C-alpha positions as a printed NumPy array, in Angstrom:
array([[-26.982,  18.909,  -3.078],
       [-29.863,  18.147,  -0.257],
       [-31.138,  21.613,   0.317],
       [-33.825,  20.444,   3.065],
       [-30.983,  18.01 ,   5.347],
       [-29.194,  20.933,   4.989],
       [-31.903,  23.518,   6.12 ],
       [-32.099,  21.453,   9.216],
       [-28.866,  21.39 ,   9.887],
       [-28.503,  24.743,   9.913],
       [-31.793,  25.448,  11.68 ],
       [-31.021,  23.087,  14.64 ],
       [-27.348,  24.126,  14.964],
       [-28.322,  28.068,  15.033],
       [-31.158,  26.943,  18.002],
       [-33.958,  28.089,  15.777],
       [-37.673,  26.693,  15.792],
       [-39.366,  24.984,  12.589],
       [-42.405,  28.089,  13.314],
       [-39.566,  30.932,  13.569],
       [-37.873,  29.747,  10.183],
       [-40.97 ,  29.   ,   8.424],
       [-43.247,  32.016,   9.55 ],
       [-44.39 ,  34.021,   6.533],
       [-42.423,  31.443,   3.945],
       [-44.396,  28.415,   3.949],
       [-46.13 ,  25.795,   6.612],
       [-44.56 ,  24.217,   9.384],
       [-45.595,  20.729,   7.799],
       [-44.294,  22.054,   4.102],
       [-40.8  ,  22.742,   6.102],
       [-40.966,  19.488,   8.23 ],
       [-41.329,  17.375,   4.521],
       [-38.494,  19.568,   3.114],
       [-36.348,  19.147,   6.175],
       [-36.971,  15.35 ,   5.105],
       [-36.442,  15.238,   1.96 ],
       [-39.94 ,  14.244,   1.524],
       [-40.879,  16.973,  -0.555],
       [-39.322,  19.16 ,  -3.536],
       [-39.754,  22.953,  -3.027],
       [-39.617,  25.345,  -5.525],
       [-36.117,  27.542,  -5.689],
       [-37.636,  30.44 ,  -4.192],
       [-39.143,  29.005,  -1.144],
       [-35.678,  27.291,  -0.841],
       [-33.881,  30.724,  -1.111],
       [-35.777,  32.604,   1.229],
       [-35.425,  29.453,   4.262],
       [-31.571,  29.55 ,   3.156],
       [-31.528,  33.528,   3.835],
       [-33.444,  33.387,   6.681],
       [-30.681,  31.005,   7.798],
       [-28.16 ,  33.765,   6.583],
       [-26.855,  31.168,   3.947],
       [-26.312,  32.293,   0.441],
       [-27.669,  29.984,  -1.825],
       [-24.918,  30.691,  -4.409],
       [-22.056,  30.058,  -1.987],
       [-23.713,  26.591,  -1.05 ],
       [-23.82 ,  26.027,  -4.618],
       [-20.13 ,  27.693,  -5.165],
       [-19.288,  25.198,  -2.386],
       [-20.485,  21.867,  -4.07 ],
       [-18.484,  22.428,  -7.066],
       [-15.758,  23.284,  -5.361],
       [-15.651,  20.   ,  -3.298],
       [-16.553,  18.098,  -6.623],
       [-13.105,  20.04 ,  -7.722],
       [-10.93 ,  18.938,  -5.17 ],
       [-11.997,  15.403,  -4.75 ],
       [-10.983,  15.122,  -8.795],
       [ -7.938,  17.086,  -7.836],
       [ -7.236,  14.309,  -4.702],
       [ -7.608,  11.409,  -6.8  ],
       [ -5.089,  12.925,  -9.213],
       [ -2.18 ,  14.23 ,  -6.568],
       [ -2.287,  10.666,  -5.614],
       [ -1.927,   8.915,  -8.889],
       [  1.055,  11.31 ,  -9.236],
       [  2.854,  10.666,  -5.854],
       [  2.013,  14.698,  -5.247],
       [  2.878,  14.125,  -1.773],
       [  2.751,  17.691,  -0.568],
       [ -0.865,  18.979,  -2.644],
       [ -2.222,  15.4  ,  -1.461],
       [ -1.708,  17.144,   1.986],
       [ -2.854,  20.309,   0.903],
       [ -5.818,  18.991,  -0.972],
       [ -7.027,  17.022,   1.882],
       [ -6.972,  19.819,   4.45 ],
       [ -9.425,  21.584,   2.289],
       [-11.664,  19.478,   1.545],
       [-11.733,  18.929,   5.603],
       [-13.027,  22.752,   5.591],
       [-15.862,  21.769,   3.63 ],
       [-16.459,  18.165,   5.919],
       [-19.704,  20.413,   7.519],
       [-21.652,  20.482,   4.279],
       [-20.483,  17.474,   1.739],
       [-22.977,  15.009,   3.896],
       [-25.525,  16.742,   2.185],
       [-23.77 ,  17.036,  -1.258],
       [-23.763,  14.074,  -4.042],
       [-20.453,  13.621,  -3.353],
       [-20.85 ,  11.952,   0.42 ],
       [-19.726,   8.68 ,  -0.586],
       [-17.096,   9.576,  -2.874],
       [-15.362,  11.573,  -0.41 ],
       [-15.613,   9.009,   2.183],
       [-14.071,   6.745,  -0.039],
       [-11.478,   8.933,  -0.748],
       [-10.594,   9.074,   2.571],
       [-10.104,   5.929,   2.678],
       [ -7.438,   5.82 ,  -0.474],
       [ -5.787,   8.623,   1.489],
       [ -5.667,   6.83 ,   4.737],
       [ -3.74 ,   4.02 ,   2.882],
       [ -1.581,   6.664,   0.881],
       [ -0.103,   8.212,   3.529],
       [ -0.03 ,   4.752,   5.897],
       [ -2.168,   5.521,   8.717],
       [ -3.705,   1.787,   8.544],
       [ -5.605,   2.273,  11.923],
       [ -7.703,   5.208,  10.245],
       [ -8.332,   2.998,   7.081],
       [ -9.443,   0.118,   9.184],
       [-12.035,   2.5  ,  10.73 ],
       [-12.942,   4.094,   7.594],
       [-13.187,   1.21 ,   5.977],
       [-15.817,  -0.51 ,   8.916],
       [-17.753,   2.725,   8.096],
       [-17.829,   2.575,   4.394],
       [-18.948,  -1.43 ,   4.82 ],
       [-22.21 ,  -0.163,   6.779],
       [-23.133,   2.034,   4.16 ],
       [-22.418,   0.13 ,   0.956],
       [-25.861,  -0.451,   0.233],
       [-25.927,   3.245,  -0.573],
       [-23.278,   3.62 ,  -3.159],
       [-23.758,   4.058,  -7.049],
       [-21.949,   1.402,  -9.458],
       [-18.611,   3.587,  -9.475],
       [-18.506,   3.769,  -5.388],
       [-19.098,  -0.279,  -5.482],
       [-16.288,  -0.607,  -7.684],
       [-14.304,   2.262,  -5.524],
       [-14.902,   0.437,  -2.638],
       [-13.741,  -3.348,  -3.576],
       [-10.732,  -1.57 ,  -5.194],
       [ -9.52 ,   0.271,  -2.051],
       [-10.647,  -2.636,   0.521],
       [ -7.965,  -4.724,  -1.767],
       [ -5.342,  -2.023,  -0.601],
       [ -6.019,  -2.348,   2.769],
       [ -5.52 ,  -5.97 ,   2.092],
       [ -2.486,  -5.527,   0.498],
       [ -1.241,  -3.792,   3.692],
       [ -2.033,  -6.712,   5.651],
       [ -0.199,  -8.734,   3.689],
       [ -3.454, -10.657,   2.38 ],
       [ -2.298, -10.988,  -1.004],
       [ -5.125, -13.737,  -1.985],
       [ -7.824, -12.012,  -0.842],
       [ -6.602,  -9.051,  -2.569],
       [ -5.791, -10.683,  -5.786],
       [ -9.521, -12.474,  -5.927],
       [-11.245,  -8.693,  -5.487],
       [ -8.773,  -6.877,  -8.174],
       [ -9.921, -10.347, -10.268],
       [-13.749,  -9.7  ,  -9.613],
       [-12.847,  -5.744, -10.647],
       [-11.919,  -7.121, -13.973],
       [-14.503,  -9.255, -14.455],
       [-17.509,  -6.729, -13.565],
       [-15.779,  -3.134, -14.568],
       [-13.362,  -3.913, -17.482],
       [-13.107,   0.081, -18.001],
       [-10.62 ,   1.425, -14.971],
       [-10.387,   4.961, -16.331],
       [ -8.248,   6.88 , -14.651],
       [ -7.377,   4.468, -11.819],
       [ -5.908,   2.434, -14.841],
       [ -2.384,   2.438, -14.337],
       [ -2.721,   2.305, -10.456],
       [ -4.996,  -0.852, -10.536],
       [ -2.528,  -2.796, -12.818],
       [  0.528,  -1.727, -10.824],
       [ -1.269,  -2.953,  -7.677],
       [ -2.357,  -6.361,  -9.585],
       [  1.27 ,  -6.479, -10.557],
       [  2.495,  -5.667,  -6.831],
       [  0.341,  -8.707,  -5.815],
       [  1.207, -11.224,  -8.129],
       [  5.032, -10.622,  -7.193],
       [  4.292, -11.262,  -3.702],
       [  2.355, -14.271,  -4.485],
       [  5.613, -15.526,  -6.687],
       [  3.614, -15.306,  -9.955],
       [  6.401, -13.298, -11.845],
       [  5.047, -13.613, -14.985],
       [  1.857, -12.483, -14.327],
       [  3.416,  -9.486, -12.364],
       [  5.571,  -8.465, -15.523],
       [  2.32 ,  -8.531, -17.72 ],
       [  0.358,  -6.267, -15.578],
       [  3.414,  -4.179, -14.787],
       [  3.722,  -3.623, -18.28 ],
       [  0.353,  -2.555, -18.635],
       [  0.63 ,  -0.112, -15.789],
       [  4.02 ,   1.171, -17.536],
       [  2.299,   1.701, -20.593],
       [ -0.494,   4.041, -18.933],
       [  1.927,   5.899, -16.757],
       [  4.049,   6.95 , -19.781],
       [  0.637,   7.508, -21.776],
       [  0.004,  10.077, -18.764],
       [  3.883,  11.805, -18.075],
       [  3.652,  10.249, -14.842],
       [  7.398,  10.144, -14.445],
       [  7.395,   9.121, -10.594],
       [  5.154,   5.954, -11.371],
       [  7.227,   5.215, -14.147],
       [ 10.45 ,   4.826, -11.796],
       [  8.657,   2.601,  -9.256],
       [  6.955,   0.525, -11.709],
       [ 10.34 ,   0.017, -13.357],
       [ 11.346,  -0.992, -10.117],
       [  8.483,  -3.521,  -9.716],
       [  8.865,  -4.778, -13.094],
       [ 12.946,  -5.59 , -12.831],
       [ 12.493,  -6.946,  -9.555],
       [ 10.009,  -9.399, -11.282],
       [ 12.353,  -9.958, -14.087],
       [ 14.872, -10.908, -11.464],
       [ 12.273, -13.605,  -9.605],
       [ 11.19 , -14.963, -12.947],
       [ 15.318, -14.934, -14.133],
       [ 15.013, -13.168, -16.922],
       [ 17.99 , -11.216, -15.475],
       [ 19.475,  -9.818, -18.269],
       [ 15.935,  -7.283, -18.523],
       [ 16.63 ,  -6.415, -15.201],
       [ 19.899,  -5.525, -14.993],
       [ 19.042,  -3.323, -18.074],
       [ 16.218,  -1.499, -15.859],
       [ 17.877,  -1.405, -13.272],
       [ 20.834,   0.256, -15.209],
       [ 18.51 ,   2.75 , -16.642],
       [ 16.695,   3.705, -12.957],
       [ 20.651,   4.093, -11.867],
       [ 21.77 ,   6.292, -14.832],
       [ 18.712,   8.455, -14.48 ],
       [ 17.47 ,   8.887, -10.491],
       [ 19.512,  12.606, -10.095],
       [ 17.526,  13.268, -13.264],
       [ 14.135,  12.553, -12.494],
       [ 14.804,  13.497,  -8.669],
       [ 14.057,  10.099,  -7.102],
       [ 17.615,   9.456,  -5.418],
       [ 15.573,   8.147,  -2.429],
       [ 15.128,   5.049,  -4.135],
       [ 19.047,   4.479,  -4.906],
       [ 19.297,   1.868,  -1.533],
       [ 16.208,   0.098,  -2.91 ],
       [ 17.848,  -0.078,  -6.362],
       [ 21.195,  -1.261,  -5.319],
       [ 19.688,  -3.872,  -2.818],
       [ 17.676,  -4.925,  -5.415],
       [ 20.802,  -5.339,  -7.761],
       [ 22.688,  -7.641,  -4.908],
       [ 19.434,  -9.852,  -4.492],
       [ 19.822, -10.692,  -8.46 ],
       [ 23.397, -11.399,  -8.24 ],
       [ 22.586, -13.653,  -5.183],
       [ 19.976, -15.508,  -7.428],
       [ 22.596, -15.955,  -9.555],
       [ 25.356, -16.96 ,  -7.33 ],
       [ 27.405, -13.89 ,  -8.428],
       [ 28.442, -13.206,  -4.412],
       [ 30.947, -10.655,  -4.999],
       [ 28.66 ,  -8.539,  -6.788],
       [ 26.165,  -9.107,  -4.356],
       [ 28.019,  -7.852,  -2.04 ],
       [ 29.155,  -4.91 ,  -3.42 ],
       [ 25.512,  -3.758,  -4.16 ],
       [ 24.671,  -4.684,  -0.442],
       [ 27.601,  -2.902,   0.798],
       [ 26.435,   0.011,  -1.16 ],
       [ 22.468,  -0.165,  -0.195],
       [ 23.509,  -0.524,   3.493],
       [ 25.396,   2.734,   3.617],
       [ 22.792,   4.616,   1.928],
       [ 19.793,   3.309,   3.885],
       [ 18.105,   4.843,   6.865],
       [ 17.994,   2.487,   9.929],
       [ 14.039,   3.914,  10.123],
       [ 13.614,   2.42 ,   6.314],
       [ 11.01 ,  -0.413,   6.108],
       [ 13.747,  -2.361,   4.433],
       [ 16.86 ,  -1.708,   6.712],
       [ 17.001,  -5.032,   8.421],
       [ 16.089,  -7.201,   5.107],
       [ 19.205,  -5.346,   3.738],
       [ 21.314,  -6.346,   6.55 ],
       [ 20.521,  -9.897,   6.632],
       [ 20.947, -10.111,   2.886],
       [ 24.685,  -8.65 ,   3.364],
       [ 25.118, -10.729,   6.266],
       [ 24.208, -13.787,   4.271],
       [ 26.15 , -12.918,   1.674],
       [ 29.581, -12.322,   3.753],
       [ 28.843, -16.171,   5.583],
       [ 28.991, -17.452,   1.672],
       [ 32.082, -15.54 ,   0.858],
       [ 33.253, -17.04 ,   4.12 ],
       [ 33.848, -13.347,   5.405],
       [ 33.528, -14.788,   9.078],
       [ 34.008, -11.533,  10.773],
       [ 32.374,  -9.414,   9.031],
       [ 28.982, -11.673,   9.154],
       [ 29.389, -11.812,  12.651],
       [ 29.569,  -8.191,  13.044],
       [ 26.549,  -7.601,  10.529],
       [ 24.279, -10.084,  12.275],
       [ 25.278,  -9.124,  15.441],
       [ 24.162,  -5.209,  14.46 ],
       [ 20.748,  -7.273,  12.982],
       [ 19.706,  -8.495,  16.112],
       [ 20.188,  -5.527,  18.19 ],
       [ 18.282,  -3.616,  15.488],
       [ 15.471,  -6.181,  14.945],
       [ 15.175,  -6.183,  19.083],
       [ 14.667,  -2.637,  19.075],
       [ 12.264,  -2.418,  16.431],
       [ 10.254,  -5.26 ,  17.858],
       [ 11.025,  -7.686,  14.766],
       [ 10.976, -11.03 ,  15.948],
       [ 11.569, -12.418,  12.65 ],
       [ 14.596, -10.842,  11.776],
       [ 15.935, -11.549,  15.756],
       [ 15.813, -15.138,  14.879],
       [ 17.339, -15.068,  11.719],
       [ 20.05 , -13.418,  13.362],
       [ 20.755, -15.313,  16.318],
       [ 20.48 , -18.594,  13.996],
       [ 23.366, -17.442,  12.114],
       [ 25.332, -16.128,  14.708],
       [ 25.403, -19.855,  16.445],
       [ 26.282, -20.961,  12.828],
       [ 29.521, -18.455,  12.54 ],
       [ 30.451, -19.218,  16.194],
       [ 30.596, -22.908,  15.4  ],
       [ 27.633, -23.516,  17.332],
       [ 26.565, -26.281,  14.141],
       [ 24.321, -28.372,  16.678],
       [ 23.007, -25.557,  17.862],
       [ 22.201, -23.879,  15.13 ],
       [ 20.46 , -27.144,  13.519],
       [ 18.306, -27.577,  16.919],
       [ 17.184, -24.051,  16.611],
       [ 16.327, -23.619,  13.167],
       [ 14.366, -27.816,  13.667],
       [ 12.669, -26.139,  16.69 ],
       [ 12.098, -22.182,  16.416],
       [ 13.047, -21.349,  13.167],
       [ 11.064, -23.47 ,  11.003],
       [  7.818, -23.728,  12.665],
       [  7.977, -20.041,  12.846],
       [  8.481, -19.162,   8.885],
       [  6.22 , -22.228,   8.523],
       [  3.089, -20.17 ,  10.102],
       [  3.946, -16.814,   8.142],
       [  2.908, -16.64 ,   4.494],
       [  5.126, -13.349,   3.655],
       [  8.139, -15.996,   4.952],
       [  7.438, -18.505,   2.298],
       [ 10.547, -17.856,   0.513],
       [ 12.829, -18.075,   3.685],
       [ 10.955, -20.894,   5.029],
       [ 11.82 , -23.295,   1.611],
       [ 15.457, -22.17 ,   2.102],
       [ 15.822, -23.036,   5.841],
       [ 14.256, -26.026,   5.288],
       [ 16.249, -27.249,   2.577],
       [ 19.663, -25.979,   5.032],
       [ 17.918, -28.512,   7.411],
       [ 17.536, -31.166,   5.158],
       [ 20.811, -30.496,   3.946],
       [ 22.259, -30.872,   7.253],
       [ 20.633, -34.626,   8.157],
       [ 21.683, -35.771,   4.655],
       [ 25.337, -35.402,   5.79 ],
       [ 24.695, -36.647,   9.242],
       [ 23.185, -39.8  ,   6.996],
       [ 19.653, -39.206,   8.656],
       [ 18.604, -40.041,   5.361],
       [ 14.692, -40.57 ,   6.168],
       [ 14.776, -37.185,   8.468],
       [ 16.501, -35.183,   5.556],
       [ 13.612, -36.235,   3.235],
       [ 10.997, -34.523,   5.366],
       [ 12.488, -31.321,   5.057],
       [ 14.179, -31.   ,   1.392],
       [ 10.668, -31.87 ,   0.104],
       [  8.674, -29.061,   1.959]])
């Protein structure tokens, strides 16, 4: 605890002069040096100064210990995805904000605030917090510098900047190989990034590391989410039997693990798996299950509708597909999601037998849009192939090659 700064803070807060506080205890110059942390005062002088300010030194010491405990609790609750306990602990920490700035935990607290903001998806607050931390990073300890780099990578993930996030996590592995209690989280997020960068084999390696850590910690919620990630990357890597085995295990156990809210995502991912295998009847079954359970407010709802509509299109269920894409277009408009609005528009042209209009829209609007968005890379490849095949059928081979090779 920086007692000098604490004394100065409360003296100023109470509107007291240095003379009134120092009288009979020490000289004013001596108090000034103490307040500026330029001089180590003996414990009796500190006790008397605090007493004059009506502050119990034992309360101060107990508060400092409690802050350390709460910070440890906050990290643990986040690691175990204990949302209610995270909110409760953060609320209790805020009660100590008045004195945290005078403790050795000041930067750790500010770093954990950033982690909390990412955890509760308060991205604007997270960005503001990161700017504050960037301005003070020269004061960080080695451990705090590691946390700063890691939490910065989490912010980059929320922005879809996966290459930059991967660079930062790689730097951490090279400079801080001992990850401690954050090992599971670290490997989980690295697996997430590798999956987004279409490196499923690397994603599986890091996912397995995260899974082993969570099993050792009996962290059941994280185990479930890591299994979801592993199954998705097995599917992307075309190791379908492993993915199906994991999904079936999850479907059997979500009720036992009290994670039923994951069923829509599990069914959607199974639909995606069977779609990748070209088994569209099975894919349709799971997309329908997912859509029937998924909340309209879920961030993946539009993607689920899109995949359902595409599968119906492939199975030549024209009326159902038109209905699905009409709903998608309306929902995308309401949510101001331009990408899905464009996807729905294209397929509605196709389904209403306006193929030339659909392909003109694809070339002039949709493909340029997906080309500028890293997260839509897979969509861009699919749409480019569709356009290339169209020009090939029209015997415009030179133009077809422009898109088939993309």
